[in-house]
C-alpha angles and dihedrals in degrees: 000000000000090000091052091050090048091049092049092048091050092047090049092050092047090049090049092051091048091049091046096049108026105030105032099021099063134075122264091257094038093226093149135028123219092239089058097056112135142159094259109236090352115102112246094248091054099051095094092045090052091047089055089046090053092055091047088069089069091055087060103046095170090061091054088062093051113099096218092054098048099070092059090044093053093041091054091049094052093046087056100044109029097090093043091049092051093045098045104027112020138248096303109077098202144073132256134188114269113252121207111247093011129105121237088254093053092046090051093051093050090049090053095045090051089060095058092041089059094055091053101224125170131221109284095023116133111242129185123222105201107209099003101180111192089338107255093140091040093058094045091049095046092049092047100043102023086223119142106252123203113193127195126200130166093221117087093199090057089051090056093046092048092051091051091051093045091054094046090051092050090239101111090110089061100033126066124177125203128189109226150109113276088214089065107026120191094227131108123250117274094010105129132070092208143348140206139182123197113201092321110105089066084085093064114103088218120025091205091065096055093041089052091052092049090048090052097053096043121094115243111272094023126124137239128194127188135185104211133196108232146159109246134222088273094063116106119194091203092057109094093204092052091049092048092052095048094046089049090054091048094050095046097045104041095251121160087207137325116250130225115251090241091063097063103073091036090056093047092053091046092063093046106269124138108227108228100174139355127188139148104240090198093066121101136305080046112091117239115289092203095063089093090058092052092048090050097064094095090045090052094057091045090050093043092056089050092049090051091051093047091047092048089051091050093244094112118043120261106262095040089104090054092050093048091050090049091054092050091052089048090052088057091053090048091050091050090048091053095043092051093043093230095116135048127182094194112054098153123213123180116197140178129210106227118250090240138001089253092064095049 
């Protein structure tokens, strides 16, 4: 009888560990396992040093605003966080409004498909994904539209991850990934039938520079849509709590500085775009995008315990615990930004490149 009880107890513990690690501890799309967490292209022994280097950017705020410094800053950030994002969030590194009766994964896919629907591309068209990450949106958009999507990301590790996912999804014939800086894209003028960016251009030190590059590579008459991170009309720069929230978002998400929502259309027109439509997709009747962050608090603590154990065992690099804790703190700032209404990660702007210079 004692042996039976011992066996049952052991089986229960083993089942609990499996449930804790494999079922609850992985992302919705299971693109990354906890035991495979790394520092991207950073060698394991350098992860903590690079984490400290990342934070050093904020001790030199003038350098954050300098274009030549920002690429290294953003590249370091995504080396540190890409695996954790994939493991804990999924392959689409962005938010979407909650949809009643839909899972987070379904809501994310619909949010991505809406972007390509707005730019009116046809099967076989060549579309640019500006800041593609590991390609979650790219694959959803390619599967939905049958357009050929070319993504660009500054992070070489994300390029490798995206190519692996594209092949596994059977979409590598429609999806191409290029490593490069979206401020200096390696594409000819007038070479794309459409373009989109989903919460990516917030990393540009000057929005005008990335919009000008997108304008350059688009064919005349083609469309571009972007979901931008902005401060809203409710933000007050003289409110210390508002400032604290926005600075917390900037520090935790590698942003050289959040922009005001009024700046987006003005910048697009400045580089030559016609603004077709502009709307904050986070506004009612959309359901809160930050609900997923609130619901994830228990998951964070579960995952954090696992990260600490893996780090202590030498399976995850030293410094992974620090990065995971940083992301949790950032999630709190993002939630506060959403709750207060002073921040939106999905201010949508739809633009057209004029048919000819004369019509601009």
